[in-house]
VEXGU-980035 format. One line per 5 residues: number of its first residue (from 0); for each residue x, y, z of C-alpha. Coordinates in pm, 1 decimal, always signed. Example, Ala and Ser with C-alpha at 12.3 -4.5 7.8 and 13.67 -1.06 7.14 Angstrom:
2
0	+1230.0:-450.0:+780.0 | +1367.0:-106.0:+714.0 $
// end
This chain:
137
0	-2606.1:+14132.3:+15795.7 | -2627.3:+14239.7:+16155.7 | -2754.4:+14583.8:+16054.9 | -3033.3:+14450.5:+15831.2 | -3357.2:+14630.0:+15911.8 $
5	-3574.1:+14449.8:+15657.3 | -3397.2:+14284.7:+15360.5 | -3033.8:+14351.8:+15273.1 | -2840.7:+14251.2:+14960.2 | -2477.4:+14218.0:+14851.3 $
10	-2262.7:+14069.6:+14570.6 | -2184.6:+13697.3:+14549.7 | -1871.8:+13556.2:+14389.6 | -1839.2:+13253.0:+14161.1 | -2204.5:+13228.9:+14066.6 $
15	-2408.5:+13205.2:+13747.3 | -2104.2:+13127.9:+13535.2 | -1950.3:+13465.0:+13625.5 | -1678.1:+13578.9:+13859.5 | -1950.3:+13756.5:+14056.6 $
20	-2309.3:+13878.4:+14041.3 | -2438.7:+14185.6:+14218.7 | -2717.3:+14434.0:+14260.6 | -2653.3:+14757.0:+14067.8 | -2681.3:+15046.8:+14311.3 $
25	-2729.3:+15416.8:+14239.0 | -2769.1:+15675.0:+14514.9 | -2796.3:+15400.1:+14776.8 | -3083.2:+15218.5:+14600.8 | -3090.3:+14897.6:+14396.3 $
30	-3175.8:+14986.1:+14035.6 | -3087.5:+14664.6:+13854.1 | -2882.4:+14347.3:+13849.0 | -2544.7:+14243.9:+13707.2 | -2609.5:+13874.6:+13653.1 $
35	-2522.6:+13590.7:+13420.6 | -2877.0:+13461.4:+13390.0 | -3215.1:+13625.8:+13341.1 | -3158.1:+13980.6:+13456.3 | -3532.9:+14033.7:+13399.4 $
40	-3617.1:+13842.0:+13717.9 | -3775.4:+14069.6:+13982.4 | -3489.2:+13982.7:+14219.9 | -3203.4:+13850.2:+14005.1 | -3001.2:+13740.3:+14306.6 $
45	-2844.4:+13421.7:+14442.4 | -2963.8:+13277.8:+14773.7 | -2629.8:+13371.7:+14929.6 | -2681.7:+13736.0:+14830.4 | -2949.0:+13848.1:+15074.4 $
50	-3055.4:+13845.0:+15438.5 | -3401.3:+13889.2:+15584.4 | -3466.0:+14024.7:+15930.9 | -3649.6:+13793.7:+16168.3 | -3910.8:+14066.4:+16224.4 $
55	-3994.6:+14057.9:+15852.5 | -4028.4:+13678.1:+15857.9 | -4257.2:+13694.2:+16161.4 | -4468.6:+13972.5:+16010.1 | -4526.4:+13767.7:+15692.1 $
60	-4629.1:+13426.3:+15831.4 | -4761.2:+13305.1:+15494.3 | -4435.8:+13382.9:+15308.7 | -4265.9:+13061.1:+15201.4 | -3945.9:+12968.4:+15023.5 $
65	-4062.7:+12703.4:+14779.6 | -3823.0:+12416.5:+14721.5 | -4062.4:+12288.8:+14458.2 | -4325.6:+12470.9:+14256.7 | -4116.9:+12768.3:+14145.3 $
70	-3974.8:+12793.6:+13796.7 | -3602.4:+12708.7:+13785.8 | -3401.2:+13004.4:+13911.6 | -3707.1:+13188.0:+14041.1 | -3708.0:+13066.8:+14402.7 $
75	-3538.0:+13378.3:+14537.6 | -3767.3:+13611.5:+14343.2 | -4078.8:+13417.2:+14439.8 | -3981.3:+13440.8:+14806.7 | -3866.2:+13801.9:+14811.2 $
80	-4177.8:+13925.1:+14622.8 | -4381.2:+13807.1:+14922.5 | -4194.6:+14021.9:+15174.3 | -4038.9:+14327.8:+15006.9 | -3990.2:+14538.6:+14695.9 $
85	-3672.1:+14622.0:+14507.0 | -3703.9:+14981.8:+14629.6 | -3690.2:+14866.2:+14992.7 | -3369.4:+14660.1:+14956.7 | -3075.9:+14767.9:+15172.8 $
90	-2745.6:+14747.7:+14980.3 | -2452.6:+14626.8:+15194.6 | -2084.5:+14560.3:+15115.3 | -2001.5:+14922.0:+15030.5 | -2308.1:+14975.1:+14809.8 $
95	-2262.9:+14628.0:+14659.0 | -1913.1:+14699.5:+14528.3 | -1728.5:+14439.9:+14740.8 | -1763.1:+14063.0:+14709.0 | -1754.3:+13921.5:+15062.1 $
100	-1909.8:+13578.0:+15001.0 | -1891.7:+13322.7:+14723.5 | -2085.5:+13011.3:+14633.8 | -1783.3:+12808.6:+14746.6 | -1835.4:+12956.3:+15094.0 $
105	-2207.9:+12883.6:+15068.0 | -2141.3:+12519.0:+14979.9 | -1898.8:+12485.3:+15271.8 | -2159.8:+12626.9:+15510.1 | -2418.5:+12384.4:+15369.2 $
110	-2182.2:+12090.8:+15429.5 | -2106.5:+12207.2:+15782.8 | -2477.1:+12236.1:+15860.1 | -2526.7:+11873.0:+15764.4 | -2269.4:+11748.8:+16017.5 $
115	-2396.9:+11607.0:+16347.1 | -2411.3:+11874.2:+16617.0 | -2160.1:+11686.2:+16834.9 | -1899.9:+11707.1:+16557.6 | -1966.5:+12078.2:+16505.7 $
120	-1947.8:+12145.8:+16878.6 | -1612.8:+11967.8:+16903.0 | -1477.2:+12143.6:+16591.7 | -1574.0:+12490.3:+16710.7 | -1467.0:+12419.7:+17069.8 $
125	-1112.6:+12333.1:+16955.5 | -1107.2:+12628.0:+16718.1 | -1206.4:+12859.6:+17000.5 | -969.0:+12703.8:+17254.5 | -663.4:+12654.1:+17034.1 $
130	-721.9:+12890.0:+16741.7 | -744.7:+12600.4:+16496.7 | -994.7:+12332.0:+16402.6 | -744.6:+12057.1:+16484.3 | -686.8:+11920.2:+16830.2 $
135	-344.2:+12007.0:+16975.6 | -123.5:+11712.1:+17058.5 $
// end
């Protein structure tokens, strides 16, 4: 993600009723989608399967990720259509051949983000200090 210039993509595990879903890449370019649901979507990708550079967000101030108003399963496509094209996508994870994130990871991150900041600070402080999330006795 750190090397994302505009919008990068990668496979996601345990999503769409499959073991994984991923962009299909040929010659370093996304040419299609291996997905369990509606491969005809412009961007048939899970939310955990892409990153957008801050510069792109700032250069498209009217681009919005609609929580409501999109057809089911079309939120990612509706958002990405506002800021990029399939041809401009940057495949990561060894040309989208390695699964480095799964929806289980995504759900864990979502849960962590809902914790009060004091709890997160304490958790990460102990992890940093002791190499574990638990306080040493």
